[in-house]
Structures are given as structure tokens and as C-alpha cells.
Backbone as CSV, one residue per row, in Angstrom:
resi,resn,N_x,N_y,N_z,CA_x,CA_y,CA_z,C_x,C_y,C_z
1,MET,100.270,-6.183,-78.857,99.615,-7.046,-77.887,100.561,-7.223,-76.668
2,THR,100.001,-7.057,-75.520,100.765,-7.181,-74.287,101.317,-8.616,-74.118
3,LYS,102.586,-8.682,-73.739,103.211,-9.978,-73.436,103.526,-10.020,-71.952
4,TYR,103.731,-11.250,-71.460,103.991,-11.471,-70.042,105.296,-12.242,-69.909
5,TRP,106.122,-11.794,-68.983,107.482,-12.337,-68.846,107.728,-12.753,-67.419
6,LEU,108.566,-13.770,-67.265,109.063,-14.164,-65.936,110.585,-14.019,-66.028
7,CYS,111.118,-13.186,-65.166,112.570,-12.927,-65.140,113.156,-13.545,-63.885
8,VAL,114.344,-14.092,-64.008,115.017,-14.801,-62.912,116.150,-13.934,-62.389
9,VAL,116.152,-13.740,-61.058,117.143,-12.846,-60.445,117.572,-13.403,-59.124
10,ASN,118.805,-13.138,-58.709,119.243,-13.533,-57.368,118.826,-12.437,-56.366
11,GLU,118.990,-12.713,-55.087,118.488,-11.764,-54.081,119.204,-10.422,-54.137
12,GLU,120.503,-10.427,-54.358,121.213,-9.158,-54.409,120.744,-8.290,-55.565
13,ASN,120.618,-8.902,-56.766,120.147,-8.127,-57.913,118.672,-7.766,-57.807
14,TRP,117.897,-8.541,-57.077,116.503,-8.212,-56.829,116.425,-6.864,-56.072
15,ARG,117.290,-6.670,-55.092,117.317,-5.384,-54.362,117.659,-4.238,-55.324
16,ILE,118.602,-4.483,-56.237,119.008,-3.452,-57.187,117.863,-3.139,-58.174
17,VAL,117.197,-4.189,-58.657,116.044,-4.024,-59.571,115.003,-3.090,-58.915
18,LYS,114.661,-3.390,-57.641,113.634,-2.606,-56.967,114.086,-1.168,-56.705
19,GLU,115.359,-0.998,-56.405,115.893,0.338,-56.090,116.056,1.199,-57.352
20,LYS,116.613,0.637,-58.388,116.950,1.389,-59.603,115.831,1.353,-60.668
21,LEU,114.863,0.437,-60.483,113.792,0.263,-61.455,114.309,0.012,-62.853
22,VAL,115.261,-0.909,-62.921,115.885,-1.322,-64.176,116.115,-2.838,-64.106
23,TRP,115.898,-3.513,-65.230,116.198,-4.956,-65.346,117.192,-5.092,-66.471
24,GLY,118.204,-5.959,-66.274,119.208,-6.145,-67.312,119.586,-7.599,-67.473
25,VAL,119.947,-7.961,-68.698,120.382,-9.318,-69.015,121.711,-9.255,-69.775
26,SER,122.399,-10.394,-69.789,123.669,-10.487,-70.500,123.402,-10.551,-72.003
27,ASP,124.478,-10.456,-72.783,124.337,-10.510,-74.238,123.717,-11.842,-74.699
28,ARG,123.910,-12.890,-73.907,123.340,-14.193,-74.265,121.813,-14.082,-74.420
29,TYR,121.181,-13.214,-73.667,119.715,-13.068,-73.695,119.260,-11.785,-74.409
30,LYS,120.154,-11.186,-75.177,119.823,-9.925,-75.844,118.606,-10.077,-76.759
31,ARG,118.586,-11.141,-77.549,117.440,-11.335,-78.475,116.115,-11.444,-77.719
32,LYS,116.148,-12.175,-76.604,114.953,-12.330,-75.791,114.508,-10.959,-75.271
33,MET,115.465,-10.176,-74.759,115.164,-8.848,-74.256,114.562,-7.976,-75.371
34,GLU,115.053,-8.107,-76.586,114.553,-7.293,-77.696,113.113,-7.652,-78.039
35,GLU,112.597,-8.802,-77.613,111.194,-9.161,-77.826,110.276,-8.440,-76.859
36,LEU,110.824,-7.990,-75.747,110.031,-7.283,-74.737,109.695,-5.890,-75.268
37,GLU,108.461,-5.465,-75.039,108.012,-4.146,-75.508,107.522,-3.312,-74.364
38,GLU,107.603,-2.007,-74.528,107.085,-1.097,-73.525,105.623,-1.438,-73.272
39,GLY,105.227,-1.536,-71.993,103.863,-1.913,-71.640,103.700,-3.372,-71.282
40,ASP,104.672,-4.223,-71.632,104.617,-5.629,-71.252,104.749,-5.752,-69.733
41,PHE,104.214,-6.837,-69.190,104.314,-7.091,-67.753,105.466,-8.047,-67.481
42,VAL,106.191,-7.766,-66.385,107.374,-8.529,-66.011,107.242,-8.958,-64.559
43,ALA,107.222,-10.267,-64.312,107.204,-10.807,-62.931,108.625,-11.325,-62.646
44,PHE,109.024,-11.225,-61.382,110.379,-11.656,-61.010,110.362,-12.859,-60.075
45,TYR,111.052,-13.914,-60.551,111.339,-15.083,-59.718,112.656,-14.795,-59.027
46,VAL,112.631,-14.787,-57.694,113.842,-14.476,-56.920,114.411,-15.773,-56.373
47,ARG,115.615,-16.134,-56.834,116.233,-17.359,-56.319,116.665,-17.128,-54.893
48,PRO,116.439,-18.119,-54.017,115.819,-19.420,-54.303,114.328,-19.437,-53.990
49,LYS,113.534,-19.857,-54.920,112.128,-20.261,-54.730,111.178,-19.199,-54.194
50,LYS,111.280,-17.955,-54.728,110.363,-16.908,-54.305,109.866,-16.121,-55.491
51,LEU,108.705,-15.531,-55.324,108.129,-14.616,-56.317,108.230,-13.224,-55.726
52,GLY,108.958,-12.343,-56.410,109.243,-11.027,-55.847,108.195,-9.981,-56.097
53,GLY,107.707,-9.881,-57.335,106.759,-8.823,-57.660,106.542,-8.724,-59.139
54,ILE,105.648,-7.777,-59.485,105.298,-7.532,-60.900,105.577,-6.099,-61.228
55,PHE,106.144,-5.904,-62.401,106.454,-4.563,-62.913,105.914,-4.461,-64.328
56,LYS,105.906,-3.234,-64.836,105.533,-2.998,-66.234,106.739,-2.379,-66.902
57,ALA,107.041,-2.807,-68.138,108.118,-2.231,-68.898,107.785,-0.794,-69.210
58,ALA,108.685,0.121,-68.775,108.432,1.569,-68.946,109.302,2.170,-70.036
59,SER,110.012,1.338,-70.775,110.827,1.791,-71.886,110.997,0.650,-72.863
60,LYS,111.551,0.996,-74.020,111.976,-0.049,-74.927,113.330,-0.546,-74.414
61,PRO,113.727,-1.767,-74.769,115.054,-2.241,-74.366,116.139,-1.309,-74.922
62,TYR,117.217,-1.166,-74.153,118.345,-0.341,-74.548,119.605,-0.954,-74.011
63,VAL,120.751,-0.445,-74.442,122.045,-0.942,-73.992,122.704,0.115,-73.110
64,ASP,123.191,-0.324,-71.950,123.899,0.553,-71.017,124.956,-0.315,-70.323
65,LYS,126.210,0.039,-70.497,127.293,-0.791,-69.941,127.764,-0.326,-68.574
66,LYS,127.083,0.655,-67.986,127.456,1.102,-66.642,127.137,-0.012,-65.643
67,PRO,128.132,-0.434,-64.834,127.875,-1.527,-63.880,126.950,-1.058,-62.735
68,ILE,125.792,-1.697,-62.624,124.907,-1.417,-61.480,124.499,-2.720,-60.813
69,PHE,124.590,-3.827,-61.526,124.175,-5.127,-60.980,125.383,-5.878,-60.405
70,SER,125.116,-6.813,-59.497,126.157,-7.664,-58.968,126.430,-8.784,-59.984
71,SER,127.699,-9.055,-60.227,128.053,-10.159,-61.149,128.513,-11.400,-60.385
72,GLU,128.315,-11.396,-59.066,128.740,-12.548,-58.267,127.976,-13.805,-58.742
73,GLY,128.735,-14.863,-59.035,128.147,-16.088,-59.540,127.978,-16.093,-61.055
74,PHE,128.364,-14.996,-61.709,128.261,-14.889,-63.160,129.677,-14.683,-63.750
75,ARG,129.754,-14.577,-65.029,131.020,-14.339,-65.682,131.652,-13.061,-65.115
76,THR,132.924,-13.112,-64.836,133.633,-11.952,-64.276,133.420,-10.694,-65.150
77,GLY,133.024,-9.631,-64.496,132.830,-8.372,-65.201,131.512,-8.231,-65.915
78,GLU,130.587,-9.205,-65.758,129.285,-9.128,-66.421,128.543,-7.898,-65.889
79,VAL,128.046,-7.060,-66.817,127.310,-5.850,-66.417,125.829,-5.896,-66.816
80,PHE,125.401,-6.979,-67.449,123.995,-7.117,-67.872,123.559,-5.849,-68.614
81,PRO,124.191,-5.598,-69.770,124.007,-4.320,-70.476,122.677,-4.164,-71.231
82,ASN,121.962,-5.245,-71.480,120.722,-5.168,-72.229,119.596,-4.941,-71.230
83,ARG,119.085,-3.715,-71.200,118.231,-3.297,-70.081,116.903,-2.741,-70.533
84,VAL,115.994,-2.664,-69.539,114.719,-2.019,-69.733,114.353,-1.331,-68.430
85,LYS,113.775,-0.151,-68.561,113.266,0.547,-67.350,111.917,-0.078,-67.011
86,ILE,111.665,-0.169,-65.705,110.426,-0.793,-65.256,109.758,0.077,-64.197
87,GLU,108.441,-0.103,-64.075,107.725,0.579,-62.986,106.942,-0.445,-62.194
88,PRO,106.923,-0.268,-60.860,106.240,-1.291,-60.028,104.737,-1.307,-60.242
89,VAL,104.181,-2.499,-60.240,102.735,-2.715,-60.343,102.236,-3.354,-59.066
90,LEU,102.901,-4.425,-58.626,102.479,-5.165,-57.451,103.736,-5.790,-56.821
91,VAL,104.254,-5.127,-55.776,105.493,-5.568,-55.141,105.285,-5.586,-53.620
92,PRO,105.073,-6.776,-53.069,104.863,-6.847,-51.616,106.163,-6.570,-50.876
93,GLU,106.035,-6.258,-49.581,107.212,-6.021,-48.719,108.203,-7.199,-48.839
94,GLU,107.683,-8.394,-48.723,108.507,-9.606,-48.786,108.061,-10.499,-49.946
95,PRO,109.011,-11.132,-50.624,108.615,-12.070,-51.679,107.764,-13.206,-51.111
96,VAL,106.933,-13.801,-51.958,106.077,-14.916,-51.542,106.639,-16.230,-52.037
97,PRO,106.359,-17.355,-51.327,106.876,-18.655,-51.763,106.376,-19.010,-53.176
98,PHE,107.256,-19.528,-53.990,106.919,-19.890,-55.367,106.435,-21.312,-55.483
99,GLU,106.999,-22.200,-54.675,106.707,-23.622,-54.812,105.219,-23.977,-54.788
100,PRO,104.390,-23.364,-53.943,102.963,-23.706,-53.938,102.235,-23.385,-55.262
101,LEU,102.854,-22.601,-56.117,102.219,-22.215,-57.385,102.497,-23.183,-58.528
102,ILE,103.486,-24.044,-58.365,103.960,-24.932,-59.451,102.813,-25.689,-60.123
103,GLY,101.944,-26.279,-59.334,100.859,-27.104,-59.865,99.910,-26.346,-60.772
104,ARG,99.850,-25.002,-60.639,98.901,-24.197,-61.404,99.536,-23.509,-62.598
105,LEU,100.847,-23.618,-62.743,101.543,-22.921,-63.841,101.732,-23.837,-65.047
106,LYS,101.146,-23.454,-66.175,101.171,-24.285,-67.376,102.564,-24.330,-68.009
107,PHE,103.333,-23.241,-67.890,104.655,-23.230,-68.550,105.622,-24.206,-67.876
108,ILE,105.323,-24.610,-66.644,106.134,-25.632,-65.991,105.498,-26.988,-66.232
109,ARG,106.035,-27.656,-67.256,105.443,-28.941,-67.634,105.925,-30.077,-66.737
110,ASN,107.179,-30.039,-66.328,107.727,-31.078,-65.459,107.599,-30.578,-64.009
111,LYS,106.529,-30.975,-63.364,106.259,-30.483,-62.002,107.248,-31.031,-60.973
112,GLU,107.889,-32.170,-61.284,108.854,-32.769,-60.356,110.179,-32.005,-60.370
113,LYS,110.623,-31.667,-61.584,111.927,-30.980,-61.731,111.688,-29.586,-62.280
114,TRP,110.859,-28.844,-61.583,110.369,-27.545,-62.070,111.460,-26.473,-62.154
115,THR,112.541,-26.601,-61.384,113.560,-25.549,-61.419,114.245,-25.460,-62.785
116,GLY,114.200,-26.547,-63.548,114.773,-26.520,-64.885,114.089,-25.521,-65.798
117,HIS,112.850,-25.177,-65.507,112.090,-24.223,-66.317,112.487,-22.777,-65.969
118,LEU,113.332,-22.606,-64.954,113.695,-21.275,-64.468,115.192,-21.048,-64.524
119,ARG,115.853,-21.622,-65.526,117.304,-21.553,-65.607,117.754,-20.283,-66.359
120,GLY,117.033,-19.837,-67.359,117.444,-18.680,-68.127,117.128,-17.372,-67.425
121,ALA,117.570,-16.272,-67.992,117.377,-14.965,-67.391,115.908,-14.489,-67.499
122,MET,115.267,-14.871,-68.607,113.875,-14.432,-68.780,113.176,-15.342,-69.791
123,ARG,111.874,-15.444,-69.641,111.090,-16.235,-70.581,109.683,-15.658,-70.642
124,GLN,109.071,-15.809,-71.795,107.677,-15.373,-71.950,106.809,-16.455,-71.344
125,ILE,105.724,-16.015,-70.659,104.787,-16.988,-70.064,103.381,-16.643,-70.527
126,PRO,102.459,-17.642,-70.496,101.081,-17.388,-70.887,100.404,-16.404,-69.917
127,GLU,99.419,-15.690,-70.445,98.690,-14.729,-69.603,98.052,-15.416,-68.405
128,GLU,97.534,-16.631,-68.597,96.872,-17.330,-67.489,97.881,-17.634,-66.366
129,ASP,99.118,-17.940,-66.707,100.155,-18.149,-65.690,100.486,-16.830,-64.978
130,PHE,100.520,-15.770,-65.764,100.789,-14.468,-65.159,99.691,-14.124,-64.138
131,GLU,98.442,-14.471,-64.451,97.347,-14.197,-63.524,97.511,-14.999,-62.241
132,VAL,98.020,-16.214,-62.313,98.316,-17.023,-61.115,99.335,-16.276,-60.256
133,LEU,100.362,-15.734,-60.896,101.404,-15.007,-60.159,100.838,-13.732,-59.536
134,ARG,100.017,-13.019,-60.291,99.414,-11.783,-59.772,98.551,-12.104,-58.537
135,GLU,97.746,-13.137,-58.645,96.885,-13.537,-57.532,97.725,-13.900,-56.306
136,ALA,98.831,-14.613,-56.523,99.704,-15.018,-55.410,100.293,-13.812,-54.685
137,LEU,100.477,-12.731,-55.412,101.049,-11.512,-54.832,99.977,-10.610,-54.224
138,GLY,98.727,-11.076,-54.257,97.654,-10.306,-53.643,96.866,-9.438,-54.604
139,GLY,97.119,-9.578,-55.895,96.406,-8.789,-56.900,95.156,-9.477,-57.381
140,ARG,94.353,-8.749,-58.131,93.093,-9.318,-58.666,93.082,-9.244,-60.163
């Protein structure tokens, strides 16, 4: 069964994700990454407060320690080795504002302090929330 994910990335790593078509997380999120399956949909929240695009997982998760991501603001030497190949589904030229979507997203229960729901590297979201994100990016 297809699952839907929201991944959190900074602007520098967002550029790398789009260029290399790979998403990676630290060992702290390895178990979460292992729940992702080929064919799942992955949306990217780009800090600060933007929705970058939607991709589809094009591989099973794998480990690769070659440094391709920026570790600025993370543990020194972090390479985000737990990775998945992705293919673009809906990626606009520029990210769209995320804040206007808060009221429609069920996974964000605390609408006042919504950024707390976006602290981890990735989280599974309900299909109906994913559809809100797809619509915001211009999809149907």
C-alpha cells in the first residue's frame, strides 16, 4: 500500500536533492527511512516555511556514505547515509508558501505552534494531507 511522507530539508540540501535525485537521513532516522518503500510519495518541506515539491521513491532505501549533502547546521561530518533514489512528480520552479496550508493539514494538530510538527527529518502523513500539498503545488 502506498504511503505518503513529508521530508524536512534546508535550502542548500533541497538543491542537492533536486540535482542528484536522492534523499538521505542520518542514522537517527534510519528506522523511519526503512519504512519507506519504492513507489511511496515524498513531499519536501523546505526550511524556512516552504513546500518544495513531490517525488516518488524510485528505489528501496540503501546505505551510501559518500558525502553529497551539506552538513552545515548538523553534526560535524554528517553524510546522511540512509538514502533513497527519487524521481520528480510535481516540482515547481520555485517552492510555494507552506503557512497558508496549516489550517487544512490534519497531521498538524497544534495550529499555533505548527513548526514543532516539522522538527524531524521525515514523517508519514495521511493521504488527505498529501492531496492538500499536491493541490498547493498545482497538481490535481
